[in-house]
N, C-alpha and C positions, 0 to 999 in steps of 0.2 A: 404639984408643978405641971404634971401632964394635963390636968384639967384646965389650968390657966392657959397653957399653950393651945389646947384644943379650942377653948372658947375664943381666944384671940384670933386664931386662924379662921374660925367660923364667922366671926364678926367681920374680918377682913374680906372673906369671900362674899359675904352677904352685901357688904358695901360695894364691892366691885361689881356684883351682879346688878345692883340698883343703878350704879353709874352707867353700866353698859346697856341697860334696858332702853329700848327705843321709846320715844315719846308717843303716846297713843294718838291715833288719828282723831280728828274732830268728830264730835257726835253730830251726824247730819240727819238724824231721824226727824221727820216733819218738814224737811226742806224740799222745795220744788223749784222748777224754772218759773220765773216771774214775768219778765218782759225783755224785749230788745229795743235798742235805740236805732231807728231807721232814718237815715238822711236821704232827702230827695234833692233834686236839682233846685227846688224851691218848695215852700210849704204848700202853695196851691197846686203845683205839679204833682207832688206825692199824694195829696188829698184826692185829687181827681182820679189818679190811677187806682187808689184803694177803693174809692166809692163807685166811680162810673164803670171802670173796667172789671173790677173784681167783686163788687157788691157788698163791701163792708160799710157800716155806719161809722162815720168819723165825728168825734166829739170835740168841742172847742178846747183850746188851751190858752197860752199867753204868748205875747211877743215881748221879750226882755233883752235889751242890749243888742239888738240886731239878730237874735235867734228866736224863731217862733216854734212852738210845739203844739201838737194836737194828739188825740188819743183814739185808739181802737180798743174797746174794752169787751171782755168776754164773760160768759156766765160762770166760768170756773175761777174768776177773779184775776186772771192773767190779762195782759194787754200788750199793745205795741205803742211805743211813743214815737210819733212822727216828728222830724226836725227839718227845718229849712232856714237858710240865711235870708234875712230881710233887709239888712243895712249894709252900707259900704265898709264899715269898720266894726264888725261884730266882736263881742267880747266872749271868748271861749274859756271854759274851765279847762284844766289840764287834759282831762279825758277827751273832751270835744276837740281840742287842738290836735291831739295825737291822731284821733280818728280822721279828721279833715286832712291831715298831712298824708296819711296812708291811703285815703280814698281819692286824694288829689282833687278835691272839690266835687267829685261825682257822687252818684247815688250809691247807697249800700249800707251795710252794717258790720261793725267790728266789736260791738259791745253788747253784752247781755247780763242779766241779773238773776241770782238765786234769791229766793225768799225763804226766810226762816225766822221763827220766834225765839231762836237760841243764839242770837247774834253775839252776845257777850262770851258765851262758852266757845263758839267757833272762832271768834277773834283771838281769844287767849290761846287756843290750841294751835292756830296757824302761826301766832307769834313764837310759840315754843318750838315749832317746826322750822323756824328761821325764815318764814315768808315775810316779805317786806310789805306788811299791811299798813294802811293809813290809819290815822285816828278816825273816830266816828264823826259823821256829818249828819245834821238834821235839818228839817225844813217843814213847811215852806218858810217859817220864821220862828224866832224864839218864843213869841207870844202865842203862836198857834202851831205847835209841832204836829206834823202829820206822818213823817217818815224818818227813819234813821238808817244809815248805811255806812259801810266801810268798803274800800277798794284796795288796790295793790299799787305800790310805787313801781314795782317791776312785774309785768303780767306773767303769771305762771303758765298760762295756756297760749295757744297761737292767736286767739282773739281775747280782747279785754273782758274782764268780768268783775262783779262786785256782789256783795251780800246786803240785802235790804229787808226791812220789816216796816209795818205800817200801824199807826194808831187805829183802833177799831172803828172810829167814826170819820176816818180820812177819806174823802171822795172829791178830788179837785175839779171834776168835770160835772158836778151836779149842784143845782141851786139849793136843794133841800135834801141832805143826806138821809134824813129820817123818812123820806117818802119812798115807800117800797115800790110803788108803780114807776117812779123815776128810775130807780135802780134797775128794775126789770127791763124797761123799754130801751135804756141806754146800752143794753147788752144784747139786743136782738138785731140780727143782721139779715138783710135781704137774701144773702147767699146761704143762709142757714148755719154759719159758723158758730160753734158753741164753746170751743176749748182750744187752747194752745197745748199741743201734745209733744212736740219735739223741736229742737234747734239743731241744725247741722253745721258743724265747723269743718272747714276744709283747710288743710295745710300740707306741707311736704313731709310730715312725720306724724302720723296718727298715733303711733306707739308712744311718742314723747308726751302727747296730751293725755293718753290713757294712764301713763305712769304718774303724772302730776295729779290727775284727778283721784287716783287711788290713794296717793299720799295725803290728799286733802280730805279723804273720808268717803269718796264715792267709788266703791268697788263694784264687783259683779259684772264687769264688762263682758259682752258677748260679741264674737266676731260677726261682721255683717258685710254684705255686698249689696250695692244699689245700682243695678244695671241702667236704671232710668237716667242716671247722671254719670255713669261709668266711674264709680268710686267704691272703695273698700276701706274697712277700718273696724270700728267698734261702736256698739250701742251700750250706753251706760245709763242705767235707771236712776232717776232723781225724783223720788217720791212717785206721784202718778204720771210724771213726764219722763222724757228721755233726751239725753244729749248724744248726738251722733258725732263721732270723731273720725273724720274721713281724709283720705288722700286719693289722688287720681289713680284709676285702675285701667290704664289704656287711654286711647283717644276718646274724648267726650266732653260733656259740659263741665265736669270738675276740672279737667285739665285746662280747658279754655279759661275758666275763672282764675285759676292759679297763674296762668301765663299772662293774663291781662290785668289782674287785680291783686294777686298775692293772697296770703291767708286772710280769711274773713268768714262771716256767716254765709254759707252757701244757700241755705233754704230754711224755711220755717214751715212746720206742719200744723194743720188745724183740723180738728174733728168737726164734721158737719152733720146736720140732721138728715140731709138728702144729698148724696154725692152727685146725683144727676143734675140737680138744681144748680149746685156750685159749678159743675162742669159747663153747663149750658150758659151760665152767666159769664164765665171766663171766655167761652167760645165766641159769644157775641161781642165781648169787649175787645178781643184780639182778632176777630174775623177769620178764624181758622178752626178746623176740627182738632180736638184734643183727645187722644186715646186714654182709656183707663188702663191701669196695671195693678198688680198685687204688690203693694209696698209693705213697709214695716207694720202698718196699722190695718192692713187689709186693702179693700178696693180703694184706689187712689187715682188722682189726676194731678198733673204738674202744670201749673199756669206759666206761660212763657214770659215771665216778668223781668228777666235779667237786664234787658236794656233800660227798662223804666225804673226799676227799683234797686238794681245791683245785686239782687238775689232772687231765688225762685220761691213761689208759694205753692205748697202742696195741700190739697184738700183730700180728706179720706172719710169714709163712712165711720160713724161712731159705733162702738161696741161696748156693751156693759161688761164690766170686770175684765177688761183687756189689759193685762199686766204689761208695763213697758218692757220692750226687748224680748217679749215671749215668742215672737215670730221671727226673730233675727236669724239669718242663715249662719250655720256653724261650719 
């Protein structure tokens, strides 16, 4: 009798322990930051700023239902998608519509993507954690799939995000994806940019973003201060890249951005082969001297692109084996 009672009690406790056990965080190994969606005042305006003032090579895209896109692609496979309204009655998808309402038709970015080959596992884990994830979407069409993604019905972070993966032969801005020379030259930029290294989010509560990211499987946040924009918060490693979760730290560029535009992508960082070359290109584009400073990735320069792009562009010297967030201030 005692044995039966013991076994019954043990099974009850085991069941209760399993019921109380938290759902494991998504497996995010192999995930990295992929790209941002950057709206200009028009597609030609944002193209001109990126190419003439900053020295990026801009690749062709498409004009569909009154919204045109173009690409800035990098050697590490990341990119920027440039967007602009071209018609009087553009057709927005829900994410575009939300961004346009928040940006009030001006330039800027509120949406970025994570890239992962484990989309199904991440999707299932986020569902188990009660995140309002969407079904999968794929494109460019059912006959020729190139990408697959899911987003959120309710954004968990202060800026919108999604998870995406690509077919191995998907290359929408190349005439011949099998041509290695085309692949190489479409990712070479006059300013020497080679890789997207970090995306900076600004909001009124960096801790809330940090908490959500950790719940989503992105832990190991390191406290950080960025005097260049008067902001403080956290640096969160995402594979070889980093997501900076910031809030204003006194008067400065971060506070100005929040006052006039609200939560959004504050800046994007790019590793360049020659930081002096990138600095000089931006100086000529903006007709002013730009000081260098020691940023999260080492020697850096901040291009004054806020009025043109609604965010800042940071260039920094590339370093071999430079782990994300390794130089963040504690």
